[in-house]
ZADO-1210 file (C-alpha; in nm, 4 decimals, padded with zeros to 6 digits):
<atoms>
<atom x="19.5109" y="09.1577" z="13.1233" code="MET" pos="1"/>
<atom x="19.6817" y="09.2726" z="13.4363" code="THR" pos="2"/>
<atom x="20.0654" y="09.3006" z="13.4363" code="THR" pos="3"/>
<atom x="20.2125" y="09.2895" z="13.7899" code="ILE" pos="4"/>
<atom x="20.5895" y="09.3004" z="13.8689" code="ALA" pos="5"/>
<atom x="20.7483" y="09.1966" z="14.2028" code="VAL" pos="6"/>
<atom x="21.0284" y="09.3295" z="14.4015" code="THR" pos="7"/>
<atom x="21.1102" y="09.1864" z="14.7358" code="GLY" pos="8"/>
<atom x="21.3783" y="09.0512" z="15.0013" code="HIS" pos="9"/>
<atom x="21.5871" y="08.7495" z="14.9122" code="MET" pos="10"/>
<atom x="21.6868" y="08.6983" z="15.2818" code="ASP" pos="11"/>
<atom x="21.3507" y="08.5802" z="15.4218" code="LEU" pos="12"/>
<atom x="21.3720" y="08.3546" z="15.7195" code="THR" pos="13"/>
<atom x="21.2557" y="07.9964" z="15.6857" code="GLU" pos="14"/>
<atom x="20.9574" y="08.0600" z="15.8938" code="ALA" pos="15"/>
<atom x="20.8609" y="08.3586" z="15.6917" code="SER" pos="16"/>
<atom x="20.8306" y="08.1798" z="15.3539" code="VAL" pos="17"/>
<atom x="20.4890" y="08.0289" z="15.4170" code="PRO" pos="18"/>
<atom x="20.3645" y="08.3542" z="15.5520" code="LEU" pos="19"/>
<atom x="20.4750" y="08.5420" z="15.2516" code="VAL" pos="20"/>
<atom x="20.3565" y="08.2630" z="15.0057" code="ARG" pos="21"/>
<atom x="20.0072" y="08.2780" z="15.1643" code="SER" pos="22"/>
<atom x="19.9844" y="08.6591" z="15.1426" code="ALA" pos="23"/>
<atom x="20.1040" y="08.6489" z="14.7788" code="LEU" pos="24"/>
<atom x="19.8418" y="08.3764" z="14.6895" code="GLU" pos="25"/>
<atom x="19.5718" y="08.5861" z="14.8638" code="THR" pos="26"/>
<atom x="19.6790" y="08.9134" z="14.6857" code="LEU" pos="27"/>
<atom x="19.6677" y="08.7254" z="14.3418" code="LEU" pos="28"/>
<atom x="19.3469" y="08.5221" z="14.4135" code="ALA" pos="29"/>
<atom x="19.1210" y="08.7802" z="14.2311" code="SER" pos="30"/>
<atom x="19.3406" y="08.7209" z="13.9104" code="HIS" pos="31"/>
<atom x="19.2355" y="08.3631" z="13.8461" code="THR" pos="32"/>
<atom x="19.0693" y="08.4518" z="13.5084" code="ASP" pos="33"/>
<atom x="19.3959" y="08.3707" z="13.2978" code="GLY" pos="34"/>
<atom x="19.4430" y="08.7505" z="13.2538" code="GLU" pos="35"/>
<atom x="19.7347" y="08.7782" z="13.4904" code="LEU" pos="36"/>
<atom x="20.1016" y="08.8313" z="13.3735" code="VAL" pos="37"/>
<atom x="20.3621" y="08.8378" z="13.6386" code="GLY" pos="38"/>
<atom x="20.7020" y="08.9716" z="13.5884" code="LEU" pos="39"/>
<atom x="20.9872" y="08.8608" z="13.8125" code="SER" pos="40"/>
<atom x="21.3702" y="08.8291" z="13.8243" code="CYS" pos="41"/>
<atom x="21.3072" y="08.4866" z="13.9945" code="ILE" pos="42"/>
<atom x="21.5754" y="08.5549" z="14.2550" code="ALA" pos="43"/>
<atom x="21.5673" y="08.3469" z="14.5868" code="LYS" pos="44"/>
<atom x="21.2947" y="08.4474" z="14.8203" code="GLY" pos="45"/>
<atom x="21.0274" y="08.6829" z="14.7402" code="SER" pos="46"/>
<atom x="21.0683" y="08.6969" z="14.3656" code="ASP" pos="47"/>
<atom x="21.0470" y="08.3224" z="14.3261" code="SER" pos="48"/>
<atom x="20.7452" y="08.2960" z="14.5710" code="LEU" pos="49"/>
<atom x="20.5696" y="08.5545" z="14.3633" code="PHE" pos="50"/>
<atom x="20.6516" y="08.3715" z="14.0346" code="ALA" pos="51"/>
<atom x="20.5156" y="08.0415" z="14.1812" code="GLU" pos="52"/>
<atom x="20.2024" y="08.2172" z="14.2964" code="ALA" pos="53"/>
<atom x="20.1468" y="08.3730" z="13.9545" code="VAL" pos="54"/>
<atom x="20.1674" y="08.0270" z="13.7958" code="LEU" pos="55"/>
<atom x="19.9468" y="07.8739" z="14.0537" code="ASP" pos="56"/>
<atom x="19.6883" y="08.1340" z="13.9827" code="ALA" pos="57"/>
<atom x="19.6991" y="08.0409" z="13.6175" code="GLY" pos="58"/>
<atom x="19.8952" y="08.3400" z="13.5136" code="GLY" pos="59"/>
<atom x="20.1690" y="08.3912" z="13.2605" code="ARG" pos="60"/>
<atom x="20.5187" y="08.4279" z="13.3948" code="LEU" pos="61"/>
<atom x="20.7670" y="08.6653" z="13.2462" code="VAL" pos="62"/>
<atom x="21.1193" y="08.6160" z="13.3727" code="VAL" pos="63"/>
<atom x="21.3687" y="08.9033" z="13.3523" code="VAL" pos="64"/>
<atom x="21.7235" y="08.7800" z="13.4052" code="ILE" pos="65"/>
<atom x="21.9711" y="09.0668" z="13.4982" code="PRO" pos="66"/>
<atom x="22.2760" y="08.9469" z="13.3140" code="SER" pos="67"/>
<atom x="22.4123" y="08.6695" z="13.0903" code="GLN" pos="68"/>
<atom x="22.6099" y="08.5122" z="13.3774" code="ASP" pos="69"/>
<atom x="22.3432" y="08.5517" z="13.6413" code="TYR" pos="70"/>
<atom x="22.2505" y="08.1683" z="13.6547" code="ARG" pos="71"/>
<atom x="22.6089" y="08.0738" z="13.6921" code="ARG" pos="72"/>
<atom x="22.7404" y="08.3464" z="13.9089" code="ALA" pos="73"/>
<atom x="22.4547" y="08.4327" z="14.1447" code="LYS" pos="74"/>
<atom x="22.2109" y="08.1416" z="14.1635" code="VAL" pos="75"/>
<atom x="22.3267" y="07.9372" z="14.4762" code="LYS" pos="76"/>
<atom x="22.2768" y="07.5505" z="14.4749" code="PRO" pos="77"/>
<atom x="21.9921" y="07.5659" z="14.7130" code="ASP" pos="78"/>
<atom x="21.8003" y="07.7836" z="14.4613" code="HIS" pos="79"/>
<atom x="21.9111" y="07.6195" z="14.1252" code="GLY" pos="80"/>
<atom x="21.6223" y="07.3741" z="14.0924" code="THR" pos="81"/>
<atom x="21.3682" y="07.6422" z="14.1648" code="THR" pos="82"/>
<atom x="21.5249" y="07.8915" z="13.9381" code="PHE" pos="83"/>
<atom x="21.5603" y="07.6404" z="13.6464" code="ASP" pos="84"/>
<atom x="21.1871" y="07.5119" z="13.6944" code="THR" pos="85"/>
<atom x="21.0655" y="07.8756" z="13.6914" code="LEU" pos="86"/>
<atom x="21.2693" y="07.9459" z="13.3688" code="VAL" pos="87"/>
<atom x="21.1167" y="07.6489" z="13.1981" code="GLU" pos="88"/>
<atom x="20.7595" y="07.7455" z="13.3078" code="ALA" pos="89"/>
<atom x="20.7931" y="08.0975" z="13.1883" code="ALA" pos="90"/>
<atom x="20.5991" y="08.2232" z="12.8885" code="ALA" pos="91"/>
<atom x="20.8832" y="08.4579" z="12.8164" code="GLU" pos="92"/>
<atom x="21.2493" y="08.4967" z="12.9304" code="VAL" pos="93"/>
<atom x="21.4288" y="08.8284" z="12.8921" code="LEU" pos="94"/>
<atom x="21.8008" y="08.8173" z="12.9367" code="VAL" pos="95"/>
<atom x="21.9423" y="09.1627" z="12.9849" code="MET" pos="96"/>
<atom x="22.2338" y="09.2464" z="12.7643" code="PRO" pos="97"/>
<atom x="22.4904" y="09.2827" z="13.0635" code="HIS" pos="98"/>
<atom x="22.7690" y="09.0082" z="13.0732" code="GLU" pos="99"/>
<atom x="22.8161" y="09.0434" z="13.4529" code="THR" pos="100"/>
<atom x="22.5600" y="09.0518" z="13.7324" code="ALA" pos="101"/>
<atom x="22.6312" y="09.3808" z="13.9099" code="ASN" pos="102"/>
<atom x="22.4402" y="09.6903" z="14.0435" code="ARG" pos="103"/>
<atom x="22.3907" y="09.8384" z="13.6821" code="GLU" pos="104"/>
<atom x="22.2614" y="09.4966" z="13.5485" code="ALA" pos="105"/>
<atom x="22.0062" y="09.4813" z="13.8534" code="TYR" pos="106"/>
<atom x="21.9040" y="09.8425" z="13.8011" code="GLU" pos="107"/>
<atom x="21.8354" y="09.7762" z="13.4352" code="VAL" pos="108"/>
<atom x="21.6323" y="09.4672" z="13.5095" code="ALA" pos="109"/>
<atom x="21.4262" y="09.6517" z="13.7625" code="ASN" pos="110"/>
<atom x="21.3702" y="09.9214" z="13.4936" code="SER" pos="111"/>
<atom x="21.2380" y="09.6681" z="13.2634" code="VAL" pos="112"/>
<atom x="20.9997" y="09.5316" z="13.5293" code="LEU" pos="113"/>
<atom x="20.8632" y="09.8804" z="13.5945" code="LEU" pos="114"/>
<atom x="20.8282" y="09.9590" z="13.2256" code="GLU" pos="115"/>
<atom x="20.6161" y="09.6752" z="13.1679" code="ARG" pos="116"/>
<atom x="20.4120" y="09.6661" z="13.4909" code="ALA" pos="117"/>
<atom x="20.0746" y="09.8132" z="13.5815" code="GLU" pos="118"/>
<atom x="20.1262" y="09.7390" z="13.9414" code="ARG" pos="119"/>
<atom x="20.4206" y="09.6599" z="14.1655" code="LEU" pos="120"/>
<atom x="20.4051" y="09.3883" z="14.4538" code="VAL" pos="121"/>
<atom x="20.6689" y="09.4612" z="14.7007" code="ALA" pos="122"/>
<atom x="20.7613" y="09.2005" z="14.9631" code="VAL" pos="123"/>
<atom x="20.9127" y="09.4614" z="15.1888" code="TRP" pos="124"/>
<atom x="20.9680" y="09.5272" z="15.5350" code="ASP" pos="125"/>
<atom x="20.9327" y="09.9043" z="15.4972" code="GLY" pos="126"/>
<atom x="21.3024" y="09.9835" z="15.5733" code="GLN" pos="127"/>
<atom x="21.4686" y="10.2803" z="15.3743" code="PRO" pos="128"/>
<atom x="21.7009" y="10.2237" z="15.0915" code="PRO" pos="129"/>
<atom x="22.0447" y="10.0858" z="15.1915" code="SER" pos="130"/>
<atom x="22.2248" y="10.3300" z="14.9603" code="GLY" pos="131"/>
<atom x="22.3676" y="10.0461" z="14.7411" code="LYS" pos="132"/>
<atom x="22.1040" y="10.0909" z="14.4722" code="GLY" pos="133"/>
<atom x="21.8773" y="09.8439" z="14.3169" code="GLY" pos="134"/>
<atom x="21.7255" y="09.7040" z="14.6382" code="GLY" pos="135"/>
<atom x="21.3629" y="09.6596" z="14.7123" code="THR" pos="136"/>
<atom x="21.3133" y="10.0047" z="14.8797" code="ALA" pos="137"/>
<atom x="21.4795" y="10.1633" z="14.5721" code="ASP" pos="138"/>
<atom x="21.2362" y="09.9886" z="14.3436" code="VAL" pos="139"/>
<atom x="20.9365" y="10.0794" z="14.5545" code="VAL" pos="140"/>
<atom x="21.0571" y="10.4577" z="14.5421" code="LEU" pos="141"/>
<atom x="21.0869" y="10.4345" z="14.1571" code="GLN" pos="142"/>
<atom x="20.7496" y="10.2797" z="14.1076" code="ALA" pos="143"/>
<atom x="20.5837" y="10.5373" z="14.3260" code="ARG" pos="144"/>
<atom x="20.7569" y="10.8201" z="14.1465" code="HIS" pos="145"/>
<atom x="20.6406" y="10.6763" z="13.8253" code="ALA" pos="146"/>
<atom x="20.2803" y="10.6707" z="13.9433" code="GLY" pos="147"/>
<atom x="20.2701" y="10.2851" z="13.9401" code="ILE" pos="148"/>
<atom x="20.0601" y="10.1622" z="14.2305" code="PRO" pos="149"/>
<atom x="20.2523" y="09.9476" z="14.4877" code="VAL" pos="150"/>
<atom x="20.0986" y="09.6607" z="14.7019" code="ASP" pos="151"/>
<atom x="20.3206" y="09.6087" z="15.0055" code="VAL" pos="152"/>
<atom x="20.3298" y="09.2586" z="15.1435" code="VAL" pos="153"/>
<atom x="20.4775" y="09.2065" z="15.4764" code="TRP" pos="154"/>
<atom x="20.2598" y="08.9742" z="15.6780" code="PRO" pos="155"/>
<atom x="20.2764" y="08.9739" z="16.0528" code="GLN" pos="156"/>
<atom x="20.5457" y="08.7457" z="16.1736" code="GLY" pos="157"/>
<atom x="20.7649" y="08.7901" z="15.8587" code="ALA" pos="158"/>
<atom x="21.1302" y="08.8519" z="15.9165" code="ALA" pos="159"/>
<atom x="21.4507" y="08.8650" z="15.7411" code="ARG" pos="160"/>
<atom x="21.7615" y="08.6601" z="15.8333" code="VAL" pos="161"/>
<atom x="21.9942" y="08.8566" z="16.0772" code="GLY" pos="162"/>
<atom x="21.7345" y="09.1318" z="16.1366" code="ARG" pos="163"/>
</atoms>
């Protein structure tokens, strides 16, 4: 059994989505023996692309939802169907005890990902932490500090909206 968590940018450009999807599928291709467990918060962008790739590879999806109000408060209409489909497909859904989606809730959810993971996949442009906490770069640094191997996925041509 291999347990891999994901962290990554939500704000991928439309042209980046197929590039990232393909890179994730390639990364997970060696785990088609049914022994893959993928951990994801299934946010729009990288988290959901990873979750879909885990399921496509025949793996088990574990969803970590940061707060009790996350679906209602944070999932935008353009991501609702994907979010709901991934929750339904998940082998396990963990909802963090926080009532409200906020920085603390995200940090706790990220901690759960790292506690359970053997590896971390980071769909990350390599930029340093923003200082807000709980972002992709922060999770990469936490994983590296904890000795968790990190696979950075940022295919050539990938970009973030407005960057």
